[in-house]
C-alpha positions in Angstrom: 0.0 0.0 0.0 2.8 2.3 0.9 4.5 1.7 -2.5 1.2 2.5 -4.2 0.9 5.7 -2.3 4.5 6.7 -3.2 3.8 5.8 -6.9 0.7 8.0 -6.8 2.6 10.9 -5.2 5.3 10.7 -7.9 2.6 10.7 -10.7 0.9 13.7 -9.1 4.2 15.5 -8.9 5.1 14.8 -12.5 1.6 16.0 -13.6 2.1 19.2 -11.6 5.5 19.9 -13.2 4.3 19.1 -16.7 1.3 21.3 -16.2 3.5 24.1 -15.1 5.8 23.7 -18.0 2.8 23.6 -20.4 1.4 26.8 -18.9 4.8 28.5 -19.3 5.0 27.4 -22.9 1.5 28.2 -23.9 2.5 31.7 -25.1 5.7 30.6 -26.8 9.1 29.2 -25.8 11.7 30.6 -23.5 14.9 31.5 -25.3 18.2 30.6 -23.6 21.8 31.6 -24.1 24.6 29.1 -24.6 24.9 28.8 -20.9 21.3 27.7 -20.6 20.2 31.0 -19.0 17.2 33.0 -20.2 18.1 35.3 -23.1 16.7 38.8 -22.3 18.5 40.6 -25.1 15.4 41.0 -27.2 13.4 42.4 -24.3 16.2 44.9 -23.5 16.6 46.2 -27.1 16.2 49.9 -27.1 15.0 51.8 -30.1 17.5 54.5 -31.3 16.6 58.1 -31.6 19.0 59.6 -34.2 19.8 63.3 -33.9 21.7 65.1 -36.6 24.1 67.8 -35.5 27.1 69.9 -36.6 29.7 69.4 -33.8 31.5 72.6 -34.5 29.4 74.9 -32.3 30.7 74.8 -28.7 29.4 74.9 -26.0 26.3 73.4 -27.7 27.9 70.6 -29.7 31.5 69.6 -30.0 33.8 66.5 -30.1 35.2 65.4 -26.8 37.2 62.4 -25.4 34.5 62.2 -22.7 31.3 62.9 -24.6 27.8 62.3 -23.2 26.8 60.6 -26.5 29.8 58.7 -27.9 32.4 61.3 -28.7 29.9 64.2 -28.8 29.4 66.6 -25.9 27.7 70.0 -25.2 24.4 71.6 -24.2 22.5 70.2 -27.1 24.0 66.7 -26.7 22.9 66.5 -23.1 19.4 67.7 -23.9 19.2 65.1 -26.7 20.4 62.4 -24.4 17.7 63.3 -21.8 14.9 63.5 -24.4 15.8 60.0 -25.6 16.0 58.5 -22.1 12.7 60.1 -21.1 11.0 58.3 -24.1 12.7 54.9 -23.5 15.1 55.4 -26.4 18.8 55.6 -26.9 20.2 58.8 -28.4 22.6 58.5 -31.4 24.4 61.2 -33.2 24.9 61.8 -37.0 27.5 64.5 -37.4 27.3 66.4 -40.7 27.6 69.8 -42.3 25.1 72.3 -40.9 23.6 73.0 -44.3 22.8 69.3 -44.7 20.7 68.9 -41.6 17.3 69.8 -43.0 17.9 67.8 -46.2 18.8 64.8 -44.0 15.6 65.2 -42.1 13.5 65.3 -45.2 15.3 62.2 -46.6 14.8 60.3 -43.4 18.5 60.0 -42.6 18.0 61.4 -39.1 15.0 61.6 -36.8 15.6 65.1 -35.5 18.2 67.9 -35.8 19.6 69.6 -32.7 22.5 72.0 -33.6 21.9 75.4 -32.0 19.4 75.9 -34.9 17.6 79.2 -35.0 13.9 79.1 -35.8 13.2 81.1 -39.0 10.2 81.4 -41.3 12.3 80.0 -44.1 13.2 76.9 -42.2 9.6 76.4 -40.9 8.6 75.9 -44.5 10.8 72.8 -44.7 10.5 71.3 -41.2 8.6 71.6 -38.0 10.2 73.0 -34.9 9.9 72.1 -31.2 9.2 74.7 -28.6 12.3 76.9 -28.1 14.7 75.8 -25.4 17.4 78.6 -25.6 17.5 82.3 -26.5 20.7 83.8 -28.0 21.9 86.7 -30.0 24.5 87.5 -32.6 27.7 89.2 -31.6 31.0 90.3 -33.2 34.4 88.8 -32.3 37.2 91.2 -32.9 40.9 91.6 -32.0 41.6 93.7 -28.9 42.0 97.3 -29.9 39.7 97.0 -32.9 37.8 100.1 -34.0 34.6 98.1 -34.5 32.3 99.1 -31.7 28.9 98.5 -33.4 27.5 96.7 -36.4 27.7 99.6 -38.7 31.5 99.8 -38.2 31.8 96.5 -40.1 31.1 98.3 -43.4 34.2 98.0 -45.6 35.8 95.5 -43.2 36.7 91.8 -43.9 33.9 89.8 -42.3 33.9 86.1 -41.7 30.8 84.0 -41.0 29.9 80.3 -40.8 28.0 79.1 -43.9 24.3 78.6 -43.1 24.5 80.1 -39.6 22.4 83.0 -38.5 25.5 85.2 -38.6 25.6 84.9 -42.4 21.9 85.8 -42.6 22.2 89.0 -40.5 25.4 90.2 -42.3 23.7 89.6 -45.6 20.7 91.6 -44.4 23.0 94.4 -43.4 24.2 94.5 -47.0 27.9 93.8 -46.2 30.2 91.6 -48.2 31.6 88.6 -46.3 33.4 85.3 -46.6 31.6 82.1 -45.4 33.5 79.2 -43.9 32.4 75.7 -43.0 33.4 75.9 -39.4 33.5 78.6 -36.6 37.1 77.6 -35.8 38.1 78.5 -39.4 36.6 81.9 -39.0 38.4 82.5 -35.7 41.7 81.3 -37.2 41.2 83.9 -40.0 40.8 86.6 -37.3 43.7 85.5 -35.2 46.0 85.4 -38.3 44.9 88.9 -39.4 43.1 87.7 -42.5 39.8 89.2 -41.5 38.6 92.0 -39.2 35.6 90.5 -37.5 33.6 87.3 -37.0 29.8 87.3 -36.6 28.5 84.4 -34.7 26.2 83.4 -31.8 26.9 84.8 -28.4 27.5 81.6 -26.4 29.8 80.2 -29.0 31.6 83.5 -29.3 32.3 83.4 -25.6 34.0 80.0 -26.0 36.3 81.2 -28.8 37.3 84.3 -26.9 38.1 82.2 -23.8 40.2 79.9 -25.9 42.1 82.6 -27.9 44.0 85.3 -26.2 43.7 88.8 -27.6 40.1 88.5 -28.8 37.0 90.5 -27.6 33.3 90.4 -28.0 31.4 93.4 -29.3 27.6 93.5 -28.9 25.0 95.6 -30.7 21.5 94.8 -29.5 20.0 97.3 -32.0 21.5 95.6 -35.0 21.2 92.0 -33.7 17.9 90.9 -32.2 17.3 87.8 -30.1 16.9 84.4 -31.7 15.5 81.2 -30.4 17.0 77.7 -30.7 14.7 74.7 -31.2 14.8 71.1 -32.4 13.8 70.3 -36.0 11.8 67.3 -37.1 10.3 66.2 -40.4 6.9 67.7 -41.3 5.2 64.4 -41.2 6.6 63.2 -37.9 4.1 64.7 -35.5 4.4 61.8 -33.1 8.1 62.5 -32.4 7.5 66.2 -32.2 4.9 65.7 -29.5 7.3 63.5 -27.5 10.2 66.0 -27.9 7.9 68.9 -26.8 6.6 67.0 -23.8 10.2 66.3 -22.7 11.4 69.8 -23.3 8.4 71.3 -21.4 9.3 69.2 -18.4 13.0 70.0 -18.5 12.3 73.7 -18.9 9.8 73.7 -16.1 12.0 71.9 -13.6 15.1 73.9 -14.5 17.0 71.1 -16.1 17.7 72.9 -19.4 19.0 76.0 -17.4 21.2 73.9 -15.3 22.7 72.1 -18.3 23.4 75.4 -20.1 25.0 77.0 -17.0 27.2 74.0 -16.4 28.7 74.1 -19.9 29.0 77.9 -20.2 30.6 78.2 -16.7 33.1 75.5 -17.7 34.5 77.7 -20.5 
């Protein structure tokens, strides 16, 4: 009798185990690694959020040995990283010429563009912009002792700007001749070497160049150069991503995160 009871108990135990295995497998199989452990790689896969930038615009975006997204660092890079994380995604950076960013958006090469990009009516015809996250202004970088004290003093001078940047737009609107370069560093090198008289560029970036190059000064002219707002650009048909970016930016602006990021990078100059 005892043997029969033991036999029955074994059968019941086997039935329970088989039932449990069947229940676990009813929705599919459990993948395992070579070591026989559960494979969770598929569940942990994070969708990338690809930002286009032009990493020549410190302190907003620049290349660093200790970047926050790969080799890329700066105010915009930290904002991009936090936006991606807030939406359960991983930020990736596609570094390219500034003039190529909007084209890359329209071609689907990138999901969004964050590059200290000023919101303009012309650009709004091509892409949609997020809510603004930073307000800046154009300034002039000159050598110490320069006779340029206001924008009108640039007339007849050799002016350097970055191609596609707002500085090029405002100088063109003033009616002055200028030479456009691909990078801000190229413009500043022209100035340091005496090949131009003034560089027109955004204020925060100008502060970085002046801090890094002895003998340079910043000249402001609020009457000639109005304020401009930076925002993130997305393709016209990508309203879902735009809503996610705006929701993240609104939160970061409200709780002071954007301000803290900006101050940390600007104070580090």
